N, C-alpha and C positions, 0 to 999 in steps of 0.2 A: 489554397496554395497561392502565395504571392507571385506576382508577375514583375520581372525586372526589365525595364526598357533601357537598352544600352544605346546611347546616341553617339555614333562614331565607330567606324570599322577599321581603325588603325590597330597597331599592336596593343595599345593600352585597352581599347574596347574589346578586342578578341581575348586578351588575357583575362579581363574581368568576366566575360561571358563564359569562358572555359571554367574558371574557378566556381562560378555560380551554378553551372550545370554538372559539376563534378560529383557532388554527393548530396546536394540539397533537394534535388528534384524540382527546382524552381523552373517555371516557364520563363524563357528569355527571348526577347526580340531585339535584334541588332538593326539599327537604322543607319545606312551609309548613304551620304548624299551623292557620291560618285558612282560610276559603273563598276568599280572593283574595290575590294578591300585592301588593306595594307598601308594606306596613307603614304608616308615617305619611304616605305619599305615594300616595294612591289616591282614586278617585271612586266614588260610589254613588248610586242613585236614592233620594231621600228621599220617602217616601209622603205625609207631612204637607204638604210644599211642592209635591209633584208635580214636582220638579225634580231633575236630576242635579247633585250638588254634590261638592266636594272635602272630604275629612275635615279638611283644613287648608289654609291659604293659604301657598304657598311661592313666593318670589321668586328667580329666577335672574338673574345679571348676565352680560353678554357676556364678561366676563373669567374666568368659571368654565370653565377649559379642559378639565377632566376631564368635566364635565357635557356640554360641547359635543362632545367626542370620543365620549362614550356615545351621545348623540343621533344623531350621524353614523353610528355603527356600526349602530344599530337602524333607520336610515332615517327618523328622526323630526325632523330639524332644522327642517323646515317646519311642525311642529306647535306651535311657539312663536311669539309675536308680541310687539310692543311698539313704543314710539316710536322714531323714527329719530335722536333726539338724547338725550343723557344728561340727562334732566330729572326732578327730584324736587319735586313741589309740596307745600306745607304750608299748614295752616290752624290758626290759634290760636283755640281755642274761647273763651278768656277775653277776648281783645281784639278778635276778629273779623278780625285781620290775615290776609292771604293773600300768599304769595310762593312763588317757585320757585327752587331751586338749579339753575343751568344751567351745566354744565361744558362746556368745549370738548373736541373729540375727541382732540386731540394730547396728547403726554406733558408738554409744558411747560404748566403750569396758569395760563395767562394770564387765565382766568375770574376768579381771585381779585382781579384788578386792577379789575374792573368792579363797582361797587356794585349794578348791576341784576342781576348774575348770582349774586352771593354772598348769604349770609344777611344780611338787613337789619340795619343799625346795628352791623355788625362792621367791624373795622379789618384792614388788610392784615397787620399783625404778628400778629394772632390766629391766623392759619393756620399759622404756624411750629410751633405746638404740635401741631396736627392732623397735619402732615406728619412730626412726630417720633415718632408712635406706632409705626411699624414698627421703630424702633430700640430699643424697650423690650424687655428680656430678663429682667426680674425679676418679682416678684409684685405689682407696683404695681397697685392697682385703677384702673379707668377714672376714677372721681371724683377721684382724687388725681394723675392724670397731667397735668392742665392746669388753668389758672385757670377758675373757674366763672363765666364771663361769658356774653355773648349767644351766642357760637358754641357753647359747651358746652350751654347749655339748649336752643337751637333746632336743633342738628344732632347734636352728638356724643352726648348722652344718648339721644335717640330711636334713633340709629343703633346705639349699643351695646346697648340693650335688644332691638332687633330681631335683631341679629347673634348676641348671646350668650345671649339668653333668660334673662338674669340682671341683677339691679339693679346699676347702675354702682358703687355703694358697695362691692361685693365682687367684681364681674365683672373678670376679668383684662384689663388694658390690652394685654398682648402678644398675646392672642387677637384682640382688635379690630385690633391692629396688623397681624396676619397677613392679615386681610380687606382692610384699607386698602392694604397692600403689593401685593396681587394685583389690586386694582381701581383705586382712585383714583390710586395712584402710577404706574399704567400709562396714565393718561390717560382721558379721557371715553369713548374707543372701547371700553374695558373695563368701562364702567359703564352700558351700555344695559339698562334693565329688560326682563326677558323673562318672559312668562306663557304657560301653555297656551292654545291657541285653543279647545279643547274642555275636557277635564278632565285632571287629573294622570295618571289611568290611561291615557287615550288617547294622551298624549304620551310618558310615561316608562315605563309598565309593560307595556301590551298589546303594543306593537311588540317589546319585549324578549322577552316570552314566545313570540311568534310566531317570532322568529329562533332562539331556543334550541330550539324544537321542530323547526324545519327542519334544525338542526344535529344532531338526534338526541338532545337532552337529554330526560330524563324529569322531568316536573313533577308533583309529588304534593301536592294540596291536602288539608286536613283530616288531615294526617299529622304529628302532634306527636311529636318525639323526646323521650322522657321521661327518658332517661339515656344516659350514655356508659359503656361497659364498657372499663376500662383494664387492660391486661396487657402486661408487658415494656416499659414506657415508651412505649406507643403506644395509640391507640384500636383496640380489637379488634372492637368491635361497637357498633351503635346500637340502642337499645331503642325500637321504634316501636309503633304501636297494634296491630299484628298479630304482635308478638313481636320477638326479636332479629334484627338485620340484620348478618350477619357480614361483616367486612372482610377482603379478601385482603392478603397481606403488602405489596404495593405500592400499596394504596389509601390515600386521604387524606381528611381532613375539613376543611371550612371552616365554622367556627362563626360565623354571621352573625345572631345573635339579640340582643335587648336585653340590657343589662348584668346586670340582675337574673336573667334566664333563664340567661345564661352562667355566672353565679356559682353557680347551683343545679346546673348540669350539670357544672361543673368546680370541685369544692371546693378552696378555697385560692386561687382566682383573686382577685387584687386588682383591683377594677373600681369605677367610680363608683357611689356608693350614696346620693347626695343629688340630688334632681331638681327641676326647675322646670316649672310648668304653662303651658300655652297654651290660651286660650279663643278659639274661632272662632264667629262668628255669621253666619248667612246670612238675608237678608231678601228676600222675593219682591217686588222693586221694580226697575223698569228705570230706570237713571240715564241720561236722555237729555240732549242739549245744552241744552234749555230749562231744566233744573233743575240747571245747573252754572254758577254765576255767573262764575267766572273761566275756565271751559273746561278746568280742570286735569285733571279726571277723564277727560274725553274725550281730551285730548292725551297724558297719561302712563299712564292706566289705573289709577293709584293716587293717593291723597292721604294724607300723614302728618298726624295730628291731635295738636296740643299742648294741654295743660291740659284734657283730656277723659278720658272712660273709654275710648273707642275710641282706637286707636293708628294703625292703617293701614286705610284704606278701599280696597277693590278693586272695580273695575267688571267684572262678568261680562255675558254676552250677555243673560241673563234674570233676573239677580238682583244684589244687592250683598252683598259679604262684608266682614267686619271681623276683624282679628286683634288680640288683646291678649296680649302676651308677658309673661313673668315674673309670671304671674297667680295665684300661690299664695294670696294674700290674698283673691282674689275667688271661690275655688272654692265657698265655702259660700253665696254670694249666690244667691237664687232666680232661676231662668231668666227669669221675667217681669220682675223688677226690673232685671236686667242688660240685657235686651233694650230696655226702655224708656229706660234711661240711654244706651245705645249709639245707639238710634235718634234720640234728641235730638241727639247729636253729628253723626250723618249728615245729619239734616234741616238743621242749621245750616250744615254744610259745603256741602251741595248747594243750599241756599236753597229747600227745599221745605217746604210745610205739610201734606204728606200724613200721615195718621194712621199709627200703627204697623201695618205690614203683617204678614202671616204670617211666621214666623221659625223658625229652628232654632238652638239653642245647643249647641255641642259643647265639652265640657270634657275636656281631656287632662291628667290629673294628673301623669304622668311623661313629658312631651313630650321633654325633653332633660336631660342631666346639668347640674347647676349649674356654670357656668363660673368656679369659684372656684379659688384656689391649692390648697386641700385636695383638691378633686376632680380637678384637672389632674394632681396627683401620683399619682392612682390610675388614670390611663388607661394600659392596657397596650399594648405593641407587638403587632404581628401574630404574631410568633413565640412559641411556647410551649415548655414543657419536654418536651412529647410530640412524638415524631419526626414524626408524620403529622397533626398538628393545628395549624391556624393560625386566627387570629381576624380578623373583619372587622366594621365598624360605625362609625358616626360618633362613638362613644364611645371608640374606640381612639385611640392616639397619632398622630393625623393632622397635628397642628400647627395645626388649624383648630377653630373652634367646631363644635357639632353642626349640620351643614348637609348639604344634598343633595350639594354638592361634596365634603365630607369623606367621606360615605358611599360615593360612587362611587370615590373614590381608595382608600379602605380595601379595597374589593373587588379592585381591580387589584393592590394591594400584596400581598394574600393570595395571589392567583394567581401573581404573580411569584415569591414565595417557594417555592411548590410546584414551579414550573417549574425553578427553580434547584436544586432538590433539597435 
């Protein structure tokens, strides 16, 4: 029986391990360098806030079929929640306007016929350009893929920044088109926002670890693989903290680590080498209905902010979180200054005069690869030149931006390649 060594305990590695233990009876060991699994998708207790928070805010949509299958496999489908309708509220910090994009659930997008459901002051003809994004197959940036009118500024640009984590002036329209094709083009039933009821770890990580252990997988935390020993066109050993881990002739490796780590372990690997930051802020504040003028945060669980520092506000059970994507230019801003600017946006959006509460600012400098033409060309496939090594990660050639959905798919792709021999 072959043994598969999964290097990396993020969602790509967990997805690969789950697929390999599902029906093959393979022995699987997962090596995670840190003290916890999940990578960019995990929860922890913050001592300063005395709250359990996520290291980042991640939004899933009901059309993310790989993520839905993953959750069903680990028995955690009920650990996500969200509105019963595809609704996305927005607040313009500059003008004070509030509106909600309200799609219908069916595939025929009759919602664009209703001025009350679509972006304010847009015309029916504006949406032809939006629906054309899935047909783009070249290196056109988002900002050049359609006319920069009301629809662009009020919907397409914030959507692109959130999905690509890259400014639309250089972000690939075809990657945004891939997201639109799998969500909006399938109708509102594929666009229901979904969030963890508790935390990311409780929904996506802990149940996966529990299932892997029940299936006999060995999970090793604090176990950094420092090098791959190559011989005869295959990985012959892994160099761990306790010395070499020899591989048998029919053993295999799934390398599911960030691209910069993969490039160090595998010299000559062409992988993304330019990255974009994400900043997440968590405020110890309960967003109740009394402080939500339009009821948007209560109804949808999130609000998109235009013309502000904050971009997306998320309501949690005991705090409010904000995500700022493509945030490279804000990395050097002091945490206090950033928190004050973001809290001003939150207070305006929620109609509260509460002073700045306790907060935590989390800056992730290399959150995702930059979704540009140059970086897209550097995304490798799962197969490598080594007979027993495959790659997994949202940075591999999944056809999607760097997302949870892409990470989970990459893990299954890696497992399928090993199963196929």
